[in-house]
C-alpha positions as a Python dict, from the first residue, in 0.01 Angstrom:
ca = {
    (1, 'M'): (0, 0, 0),
    (2, 'K'): (266, 182, 71),
    (3, 'H'): (381, 133, -256),
    (4, 'L'): (71, 171, -422),
    (5, 'L'): (5, 507, -272),
    (6, 'K'): (377, 573, -339),
    (7, 'I'): (380, 513, -730),
    (8, 'N'): (50, 751, -725),
    (9, 'S'): (185, 1063, -574),
    (10, 'L'): (522, 1009, -804),
    (11, 'V'): (239, 992, -1117),
    (12, 'S'): (92, 1259, -1017),
    (13, 'I'): (418, 1494, -918),
    (14, 'L'): (493, 1375, -1263),
    (15, 'G'): (177, 1544, -1431),
    (16, 'L'): (200, 1833, -1256),
    (17, 'C'): (555, 1854, -1433),
    (18, 'V'): (400, 1818, -1763),
    (19, 'A'): (104, 2067, -1701),
    (20, 'V'): (357, 2323, -1608),
    (21, 'S'): (557, 2239, -1843),
    (22, 'S'): (314, 2288, -2128),
    (23, 'A'): (164, 2581, -2001),
    (24, 'Q'): (500, 2767, -2049),
    (25, 'A'): (498, 2722, -2360),
    (26, 'V'): (607, 2998, -2588),
    (27, 'E'): (398, 3127, -2952),
    (28, 'A'): (645, 3102, -3210),
    (29, 'K'): (703, 3398, -3388),
    (30, 'S'): (677, 3155, -3734),
    (31, 'S'): (357, 2923, -3837),
    (32, 'T'): (574, 2637, -3882),
    (33, 'L'): (875, 2478, -3674),
    (34, 'L'): (1128, 2225, -3796),
    (35, 'Y'): (1191, 1958, -3546),
    (36, 'I'): (1445, 1720, -3541),
    (37, 'S'): (1505, 1475, -3252),
    (38, 'P'): (1796, 1562, -2992),
    (39, 'N'): (1877, 1180, -3026),
    (40, 'D'): (2006, 1266, -3367),
    (41, 'Y'): (2233, 1504, -3267),
    (42, 'N'): (2357, 1266, -2956),
    (43, 'Y'): (2410, 939, -3065),
    (44, 'S'): (2623, 854, -3361),
    (45, 'V'): (2563, 636, -3654),
    (46, 'H'): (2809, 415, -3818),
    (47, 'L'): (2899, 370, -4191),
    (48, 'L'): (2992, 8, -4268),
    (49, 'S'): (3261, 30, -4482),
    (50, 'P'): (3514, -291, -4469),
    (51, 'Y'): (3881, -4, -4461),
    (52, 'Y'): (3752, 307, -4285),
    (53, 'D'): (3551, 319, -3924),
    (54, 'Y'): (3311, 631, -4011),
    (55, 'W'): (3084, 783, -3759),
    (56, 'F'): (2879, 1099, -3750),
    (57, 'A'): (2583, 1230, -3580),
    (58, 'Q'): (2308, 1257, -3835),
    (59, 'G'): (2148, 1598, -3658),
    (60, 'P'): (2409, 1864, -3778),
    (61, 'V'): (2393, 1732, -4121),
    (62, 'V'): (2045, 1721, -4195),
    (63, 'E'): (1950, 2041, -4044),
    (64, 'P'): (2030, 2280, -4265),
    (65, 'I'): (1988, 2087, -4591),
    (66, 'A'): (1648, 2061, -4445),
    (67, 'Y'): (1582, 2414, -4315),
    (68, 'Q'): (1723, 2565, -4680),
    (69, 'A'): (1452, 2334, -4832),
    (70, 'L'): (1170, 2370, -4610),
    (71, 'Q'): (1255, 2803, -4553),
    (72, 'A'): (1251, 2807, -4952),
    (73, 'K'): (860, 2639, -4984),
    (74, 'N'): (740, 2797, -4698),
    (75, 'G'): (971, 3149, -4600),
    (76, 'D'): (786, 3152, -4236),
    (77, 'L'): (992, 2872, -4019),
    (78, 'A'): (1216, 2805, -3739),
    (79, 'L'): (1362, 2499, -3537),
    (80, 'C'): (1221, 2389, -3247),
    (81, 'K'): (1408, 2428, -2990),
    (82, 'A'): (1247, 2325, -2659),
    (83, 'N'): (853, 2435, -2576),
    (84, 'E'): (747, 2649, -2837),
    (85, 'T'): (433, 2589, -3056),
    (86, 'A'): (332, 2721, -3372),
    (87, 'D'): (58, 2585, -3620),
    (88, 'R'): (249, 2326, -3787),
    (89, 'I'): (554, 2132, -3694),
    (90, 'I'): (698, 1947, -3940),
    (91, 'R'): (959, 1641, -3782),
    (92, 'I'): (1226, 1474, -4032),
    (93, 'T'): (1354, 1200, -3911),
    (94, 'P'): (1691, 1067, -4056),
    (95, 'H'): (1849, 719, -4207),
    (96, 'I'): (2171, 621, -4434),
    (97, 'F'): (2327, 350, -4505),
    (98, 'Y'): (2652, 258, -4724),
    (99, 'N'): (2682, -16, -4935),
    (100, 'P'): (3077, -59, -4940),
    (101, 'Q'): (3058, -361, -5230),
    (102, 'M'): (2849, -161, -5478),
    (103, 'Q'): (3041, 185, -5339),
    (104, 'V'): (2658, 367, -5264),
    (105, 'Y'): (2463, 586, -4966),
    (106, 'H'): (2119, 513, -4958),
    (107, 'S'): (1915, 793, -4788),
    (108, 'K'): (1594, 851, -4666),
    (109, 'L'): (1463, 1103, -4458),
    (110, 'E'): (1111, 1060, -4334),
    (111, 'A'): (897, 1400, -4292),
    (112, 'T'): (561, 1377, -4047),
    (113, 'V'): (376, 1714, -4032),
    (114, 'Y'): (166, 1761, -3704),
    (115, 'S'): (-126, 2038, -3685),
    (116, 'G'): (-97, 2313, -3344),
    (117, 'G'): (-261, 2109, -3155),
    (118, 'G'): (-34, 1771, -3234),
    (119, 'N'): (-273, 1590, -3454),
    (120, 'V'): (-79, 1383, -3773),
    (121, 'L'): (-159, 1571, -4102),
    (122, 'G'): (83, 1384, -4329),
    (123, 'N'): (342, 1095, -4342),
    (124, 'Y'): (613, 1191, -4623),
    (125, 'V'): (921, 1035, -4751),
    (126, 'G'): (1177, 1098, -4951),
    (127, 'E'): (1456, 883, -5114),
    (128, 'A'): (1795, 876, -5258),
    (129, 'Q'): (2137, 672, -5389),
    (130, 'Q'): (2424, 858, -5415),
    (131, 'Q'): (2753, 646, -5538),
    (132, 'G'): (3067, 766, -5374),
    (133, 'Y'): (3373, 623, -5134),
    (134, 'T'): (3360, 601, -4753),
    (135, 'S'): (3773, 784, -4701),
    (136, 'F'): (3893, 1074, -4565),
    (137, 'D'): (3632, 1238, -4329),
    (138, 'T'): (3612, 1539, -4633),
    (139, 'G'): (3501, 1310, -4895),
    (140, 'T'): (3255, 1121, -4664),
    (141, 'R'): (3132, 1383, -4605),
    (142, 'K'): (3062, 1534, -4905),
    (143, 'S'): (2925, 1245, -5037),
    (144, 'I'): (2669, 1208, -4689),
    (145, 'N'): (2564, 1561, -4767),
    (146, 'K'): (2490, 1530, -5144),
    (147, 'A'): (2276, 1179, -5009),
    (148, 'Y'): (2067, 1406, -4800),
    (149, 'K'): (2045, 1687, -5048),
    (150, 'L'): (1909, 1456, -5296),
    (151, 'A'): (1684, 1317, -5060),
    (152, 'M'): (1498, 1647, -4948),
    (153, 'Q'): (1499, 1697, -5314),
    (154, 'D'): (1262, 1369, -5375),
    (155, 'L'): (1072, 1492, -5028),
    (156, 'M'): (1046, 1814, -5132),
    (157, 'T'): (816, 1722, -5454),
    (158, 'K'): (633, 1505, -5201),
    (159, 'I'): (496, 1678, -4866),
    (160, 'D'): (249, 1961, -4886),
    (161, 'I'): (330, 2209, -4587),
    (162, 'N'): (3, 2405, -4583),
    (163, 'P'): (-261, 2119, -4532),
    (164, 'A'): (-631, 2243, -4495),
    (165, 'S'): (-719, 2236, -4172),
    (166, 'A'): (-811, 2498, -3889),
    (167, 'P'): (-529, 2627, -3684),
    (168, 'A'): (-547, 2527, -3303),
    (169, 'E'): (-620, 2742, -2985),
    (170, 'A'): (-329, 2886, -2808),
    (171, 'G'): (-425, 2700, -2522),
    (172, 'N'): (-460, 2369, -2668),
    (173, 'K'): (-112, 2397, -2893),
    (174, 'L'): (122, 2126, -2824),
    (175, 'P'): (486, 2234, -2748),
    (176, 'C'): (718, 2112, -3001),
    (177, 'G'): (969, 1907, -2774),
    (178, 'L'): (702, 1669, -2695),
    (179, 'I'): (636, 1581, -3081),
    (180, 'G'): (943, 1352, -3002),
    (181, 'A'): (783, 1201, -2697),
    (182, 'E'): (577, 981, -2914),
    (183, 'N'): (606, 603, -2912),
    (184, 'K'): (718, 448, -3301),
    (185, 'P'): (651, 157, -3333),
    (186, 'I'): (921, -93, -3328),
    (187, 'I'): (925, -419, -3515),
    (188, 'N'): (1121, -711, -3371),
    (189, 'F'): (1154, -1051, -3445),
    (190, 'Y'): (1416, -1192, -3205),
}
């Protein structure tokens, strides 16, 4: 019984913290926010290669590419810092794979467009392939940038940034930092 009481109090304190943090949400000056997960900045990806080990964080590479492309399509865009709210939030999820045998980079950018209230308005995928080697840092970085730029170009032909939806009320808007808290379905066959 004591443990149940402790768990209930812990859950209520956690709920209070979430309510306070969402009450402190700041309305962004832009109507659209770009969200890239902090995990893409903090955790490195390893490109498979027989001779060179290359590790890099995807967030710093994808951010300027996505920001520039989305800014060109919709001039009213800002980066999500933590708890800003806006009419639309675009979440970009990068993926990359290197095939050393074929010497090809396979890049994929997944974009999910959310309304200000957190409803999913659309899912879009842009994919590309780029021929290149894994070699010294500058050559590999150049090939990765090209692969992501090509994937972003493909994504921009498909994405609809301004879907027809009623804007959410200021009190009902979801802070963009909570977009990353959603559970993604994970398929595990092991």
